C-alpha positions as CSV (number, residue, x, y, z in Angstrom):
1,M,-118.7,109.6,-50.2
2,L,-117.7,109.0,-53.8
3,T,-117.9,106.1,-56.1
4,I,-114.8,104.9,-58.0
5,S,-116.0,106.7,-61.1
6,Q,-116.6,110.0,-59.2
7,L,-113.2,109.7,-57.5
8,A,-111.4,109.1,-60.8
9,K,-113.2,112.0,-62.5
10,H,-112.5,114.3,-59.6
11,H,-108.8,113.6,-59.7
12,K,-108.5,113.3,-63.5
13,I,-107.2,109.7,-63.4
14,S,-108.7,106.5,-64.7
15,R,-110.8,104.0,-62.8
16,T,-108.1,101.5,-63.7
17,T,-105.5,103.5,-61.8
18,I,-107.6,103.4,-58.7
19,L,-108.2,99.7,-59.1
20,Y,-104.4,99.3,-59.4
21,Y,-103.8,101.2,-56.2
22,E,-106.4,99.0,-54.6
23,R,-104.7,95.8,-55.8
24,S,-101.4,97.2,-54.6
25,G,-102.9,97.7,-51.1
26,L,-102.5,101.4,-51.2
27,L,-106.1,102.4,-51.3
28,V,-109.0,100.5,-49.9
29,P,-112.6,101.7,-50.2
30,R,-114.4,102.7,-47.0
31,C,-117.2,100.3,-47.8
32,R,-119.1,98.5,-50.6
33,S,-122.7,98.7,-51.2
34,E,-125.0,95.7,-51.7
35,N,-124.6,96.0,-55.4
36,G,-120.7,95.9,-55.1
37,Y,-120.1,99.6,-55.7
38,R,-117.0,100.9,-53.9
39,W,-117.5,104.0,-51.8
40,Y,-114.6,106.3,-50.8
41,G,-114.8,108.7,-47.9
42,E,-112.8,111.7,-46.9
43,N,-109.9,109.7,-45.5
44,E,-109.6,107.6,-48.6
45,I,-109.7,110.8,-50.8
46,K,-106.9,112.3,-48.8
47,R,-104.9,109.1,-49.0
48,L,-105.4,109.1,-52.8
49,E,-104.2,112.7,-53.0
50,S,-101.1,111.6,-51.1
51,I,-100.5,108.7,-53.4
52,L,-100.9,111.0,-56.4
53,A,-98.5,113.5,-54.9
54,Y,-95.8,110.8,-54.3
55,R,-96.4,109.5,-57.8
56,S,-95.8,113.0,-59.2
57,F,-92.4,112.9,-57.5
58,G,-91.7,109.7,-59.4
59,V,-91.9,107.5,-56.3
60,S,-92.6,103.9,-57.2
61,V,-95.9,102.3,-56.1
62,S,-93.9,99.8,-54.1
63,H,-92.4,102.5,-51.9
64,I,-95.6,104.6,-51.4
65,A,-97.0,102.3,-48.8
66,S,-94.0,102.9,-46.6
67,L,-94.3,106.6,-47.2
68,L,-98.0,106.6,-46.2
69,D,-97.1,104.9,-42.9
70,R,-96.7,107.9,-40.6
71,D,-95.0,105.7,-38.0
72,S,-91.9,105.1,-40.1
73,Q,-90.4,108.6,-40.4
74,A,-86.9,107.1,-41.1
75,T,-88.3,105.0,-43.9
76,Q,-90.0,108.1,-45.4
77,E,-86.8,110.1,-45.4
78,Q,-84.8,107.2,-46.8
79,I,-87.3,106.6,-49.7
80,L,-87.5,110.3,-50.5
81,R,-83.7,110.6,-50.4
82,E,-83.4,107.6,-52.7
83,Q,-86.0,109.2,-55.1
84,F,-84.0,112.5,-54.9
85,N,-80.8,110.7,-55.8
86,A,-82.6,108.8,-58.7
87,L,-83.8,112.2,-60.0
88,E,-80.3,113.5,-59.7
89,D,-79.0,110.6,-61.8
90,E,-81.7,111.2,-64.4
91,I,-80.8,114.8,-64.6
92,Q,-77.2,113.8,-65.1
93,M,-78.3,111.5,-67.9
94,L,-80.3,114.3,-69.5
95,R,-77.2,116.5,-69.3
96,Q,-75.2,113.9,-71.1
97,Q,-77.9,113.8,-73.8
98,Q,-77.7,117.6,-74.1
99,K,-73.9,117.2,-74.5
100,A,-74.5,114.7,-77.3
101,I,-76.8,117.1,-79.0
102,V,-74.3,119.9,-78.7
103,M,-71.7,117.6,-80.2
104,L,-74.0,116.7,-83.1
105,L,-74.6,120.4,-83.7
106,E,-70.9,121.1,-83.8
107,Q,-70.6,118.6,-86.6
108,P,-72.5,120.3,-89.4
109,T,-71.5,117.7,-92.0
110,L,-73.7,115.2,-90.3
111,L,-76.6,117.5,-90.4
112,E,-75.9,118.6,-94.0
113,Q,-76.1,115.0,-95.1
114,N,-79.7,115.1,-93.8
115,M,-79.0,112.1,-91.5
116,V,-81.5,113.7,-89.1
117,T,-84.9,114.9,-90.3
118,K,-87.5,116.8,-88.4
119,E,-89.5,113.6,-87.9
120,R,-86.4,111.7,-86.8
121,W,-85.4,114.4,-84.4
122,T,-88.9,114.5,-82.9
123,D,-88.7,110.7,-82.4
124,I,-85.4,111.0,-80.7
125,M,-86.7,113.7,-78.3
126,K,-89.8,111.5,-77.5
127,A,-87.6,108.5,-77.0
128,A,-85.5,110.5,-74.5
129,G,-88.7,111.2,-72.5
130,F,-89.5,114.6,-73.8
131,N,-93.2,115.6,-74.1
132,E,-94.6,118.5,-76.0
133,Q,-93.9,121.0,-73.2
134,D,-90.4,119.7,-72.8
135,M,-89.7,120.1,-76.5
136,H,-91.2,123.6,-76.3
137,N,-88.9,124.5,-73.4
138,W,-85.9,123.0,-75.3
139,H,-86.6,125.2,-78.4
140,K,-87.3,128.2,-76.1
141,Q,-83.9,127.8,-74.4
142,F,-82.1,127.1,-77.7
143,E,-83.7,130.2,-79.3
144,K,-82.9,132.3,-76.2
145,M,-79.2,131.2,-75.9
146,E,-78.2,130.7,-79.6
147,P,-80.8,132.1,-82.0
148,D,-78.5,131.8,-85.0
149,A,-77.6,128.2,-84.2
150,H,-81.3,127.4,-83.6
151,Q,-82.0,128.8,-87.1
152,E,-79.2,126.7,-88.7
153,F,-80.3,123.6,-86.8
154,L,-83.9,123.9,-88.0
155,E,-82.7,124.4,-91.6
156,S,-80.5,121.3,-91.2
157,L,-83.6,119.3,-90.5
158,G,-84.9,120.1,-93.9
159,I,-87.7,122.3,-92.5
160,D,-89.0,124.9,-95.0
161,A,-88.5,128.6,-94.2
162,E,-92.2,129.3,-93.4
163,E,-92.3,126.6,-90.8
164,I,-89.0,127.7,-89.3
165,V,-90.4,131.2,-88.8
166,K,-93.4,129.6,-87.0
167,I,-91.2,127.4,-84.8
168,R,-88.9,130.3,-83.8
169,H,-92.0,132.5,-83.1
170,W,-93.4,129.6,-81.0
171,S,-90.1,129.3,-79.2
172,K,-90.2,132.9,-78.1
173,K,-93.5,132.5,-76.2
């Protein structure tokens, strides 16, 4: 049996997350001690692992309860199909963003006017949902597919030559 802190540490999540799942009715401690500590057994640990797996697929907390209910196989399939479709829509949106980037790159006058700086570009990428790994992958693909265009793009952001060398080397990892 684990306390809430031990459970959180074991799964590398916050106590607050576990409390949120409890408030949502997804995870209930097996018992409480006299001093009010929550204790989680093997079943609760497995349930939390399922919750975390569904969350990693992007399934909303409101749908997870239905997914955890093994009696509703049809509901599980429907929710997972809806999530699959939502991910497909998101992929399409990201592809549109990629097209916008390509269009921007094909208009060098915009870049030459320094309308986009390194900091602004990083902010745009983060606002589009990119994390550090996503940005690394983006640079990696750009470098792999269009090394000369990648060089020109980095120069257009006003990045000095030494940093460009580092970015392009990092992009090849």
